[in-house]
C-alpha positions in Angstrom: -138.8 -92.9 257.8 -136.2 -90.1 258.5 -134.8 -90.4 255.0 -138.4 -90.2 253.6 -139.4 -87.2 255.6 -136.3 -85.2 254.7 -136.6 -86.0 251.1 -140.3 -85.2 251.0 -140.1 -82.0 253.0 -137.3 -80.5 250.9 -139.0 -81.5 247.6 -142.3 -79.9 248.7 -140.5 -76.7 249.7 -138.5 -76.5 246.5 -141.7 -76.9 244.5 -143.2 -73.9 246.3 -140.2 -71.5 245.9 -141.2 -67.8 246.2 -138.2 -66.0 244.7 -135.8 -68.1 242.6 -133.0 -65.6 243.0 -132.6 -66.8 246.6 -132.4 -70.3 248.1 -135.2 -72.1 249.8 -134.3 -72.9 253.5 -135.7 -75.9 255.3 -135.0 -76.5 259.0 -135.7 -79.4 261.2 -135.9 -78.8 265.0 -137.4 -80.3 268.1 -139.6 -78.5 270.6 -141.9 -79.5 273.5 -145.6 -79.2 273.6 -147.0 -78.5 277.1 -150.0 -80.6 278.1 -151.2 -77.9 280.6 -151.2 -75.2 278.0 -153.0 -77.1 275.3 -155.5 -79.4 277.1 -157.9 -79.6 274.2 -155.2 -80.9 271.9 -154.3 -83.6 274.4 -157.9 -84.9 274.2 -156.4 -87.0 271.4 -155.5 -89.5 274.2 -159.2 -90.3 274.7 -159.5 -91.3 271.0 -156.4 -93.4 271.2 -157.9 -95.3 274.2 -161.2 -95.7 272.4 -159.4 -97.0 269.3 -157.5 -99.6 271.4 -160.8 -100.6 273.0 -162.5 -101.0 269.7 -159.8 -103.5 268.5 -159.2 -105.1 271.9 -158.7 -108.5 270.4 -156.2 -107.4 267.7 -152.6 -107.7 269.0 -151.2 -105.4 266.3 -153.6 -102.7 267.2 -152.9 -103.1 270.9 -149.2 -102.7 270.2 -149.7 -99.6 268.1 -152.0 -97.8 270.5 -150.0 -98.8 273.6 -147.0 -97.3 271.9 -148.9 -94.0 271.4 -150.0 -93.9 275.0 -146.4 -94.6 276.1 -145.2 -91.7 274.0 -147.8 -89.4 275.5 -147.5 -90.6 279.1 -144.2 -92.4 279.7 -143.7 -95.5 281.7 -144.7 -94.4 285.2 -148.0 -95.8 286.2 -150.7 -93.2 287.1 -148.6 -90.3 285.8 -148.6 -88.4 282.6 -145.8 -86.6 280.9 -146.3 -82.9 281.0 -144.4 -82.2 277.8 -144.3 -84.1 274.6 -141.4 -83.8 272.1 -142.4 -82.7 268.6 -140.5 -82.3 265.3 -140.9 -79.0 263.6 -140.2 -78.7 259.8 -140.1 -75.1 258.6 -139.4 -73.5 255.3 -138.7 -69.9 254.2 -138.6 -68.3 250.7 -141.7 -70.4 249.8 -145.2 -69.3 248.9 -146.9 -71.1 251.8 -150.0 -73.2 251.3 -153.1 -71.2 250.7 -156.6 -72.5 251.5 -159.9 -71.9 249.6 -163.4 -73.2 250.1 -163.8 -76.6 248.4 -161.0 -78.9 247.5 -158.9 -76.8 245.1 -156.1 -75.6 247.3 -152.7 -77.0 248.5 -153.7 -76.7 252.2 -156.7 -78.9 251.7 -154.8 -81.3 249.5 -152.1 -81.8 252.1 -154.2 -82.3 255.2 -157.6 -83.7 254.0 -157.4 -85.2 250.5 -156.2 -88.7 250.0 -153.9 -89.4 247.0 -154.3 -85.9 245.6 -151.3 -83.7 244.8 -151.7 -79.9 244.8 -149.7 -79.9 241.6 -153.0 -81.2 240.1 -154.7 -78.1 241.5 -154.6 -74.5 240.4 -151.7 -72.4 241.8 -149.3 -75.2 242.4 -147.7 -75.0 245.9 -145.8 -78.2 246.1 -146.4 -81.9 245.5 -148.6 -82.9 248.4 -149.9 -86.3 247.1 -149.0 -89.8 248.3 -145.7 -88.6 249.7 -147.4 -86.7 252.5 -147.9 -90.1 254.1 -144.2 -89.9 255.1 -145.2 -87.2 257.6 -147.9 -89.4 259.3 -145.6 -92.4 259.2 -142.9 -90.6 261.2 -145.3 -89.3 263.8 -145.6 -91.6 266.9 -149.1 -90.2 267.3 -150.0 -90.2 263.6 -150.7 -86.5 264.1 -149.7 -83.4 262.2 -150.2 -79.7 262.9 -149.7 -77.3 260.0 -149.3 -73.6 260.1 -148.9 -71.6 256.9 -148.7 -68.0 255.8 -149.2 -67.2 252.1 -147.7 -64.4 250.0 -150.7 -62.2 250.7 -150.3 -62.6 254.5 -153.2 -64.9 255.0 -152.7 -67.5 257.7 -154.0 -71.1 257.9 -153.7 -73.4 260.9 -155.1 -77.0 261.4 -154.2 -80.3 262.9 -154.9 -83.8 261.6 -154.8 -87.3 263.1 -155.1 -90.7 261.5 -156.1 -93.5 263.9 -158.7 -96.2 263.2 -162.5 -96.3 263.2 -163.7 -96.3 266.8 -166.5 -95.3 269.1 -166.7 -92.0 270.9 -167.7 -91.5 274.6 -171.4 -91.8 273.6 -170.9 -95.1 271.8 -171.3 -93.6 268.4 -169.0 -95.1 265.7 -166.7 -92.4 264.2 -164.1 -92.4 261.5 -160.4 -92.8 261.7 -159.7 -89.2 260.8 -159.8 -86.3 263.2 -159.1 -82.6 262.8 -158.0 -79.8 265.2 -159.6 -76.7 263.5 -162.4 -74.2 263.7 -165.0 -76.9 264.2 -166.6 -76.3 260.7 -164.2 -78.5 258.8 -162.0 -75.6 257.8 -158.6 -74.3 259.0 -158.3 -71.5 261.5 -157.6 -68.3 259.6 -157.6 -65.6 262.3 -154.0 -65.1 263.5 -154.9 -64.1 267.0 -156.6 -67.5 267.6 -153.6 -69.6 266.5 -151.6 -70.8 269.5 -148.4 -68.7 269.9 -146.1 -71.7 269.6 -147.5 -72.4 266.1 -147.7 -68.9 264.6 -145.7 -68.0 261.5 -144.0 -64.7 261.3 -143.1 -64.8 257.6 -144.3 -66.5 254.4 -143.9 -70.2 254.4 -145.1 -73.3 256.2 -144.4 -75.1 259.5 -145.4 -78.8 259.9 
């Protein structure tokens, strides 16, 4: 999975070069996300537990979701890890991924569309088709958070998770896909409301 993510990330960034007189830079680094600072984000744990409950007789599902919970909480019974390690992939000298209403934008193609490449869309910003699965495959929580700033200075922020069909706290069946956004199915576009740890200072994308 590490080979795939490096290859995919660099190719996507090269496809979205902003000024071909200069190189594209792609960096890979670790940081820690604090549970106490982002409690709503960590509500993801409830959905992992519900997914495991929904497939309680499936050994493969149990192994998958127990692994997720271990990543979130560690091994110590009754305790939770306060900080979770995350991989951050950033690029510079790229156009960023813009978002527009509907489905014709690279940001939508990357986080929400299945089997769609933004090269098929107007204003190509990278090949975000089937290869984007490499990002989810690498994530222990099957979760991505994307923060992008385009050449006009517009910002877009959203998270996405792929689990399984399960029931929520009210017993209602819900889909496998969940999003961390402005609650209207669109990315956050007001810079002041993006958590500081995810803000972009220049054009490009963080995943």
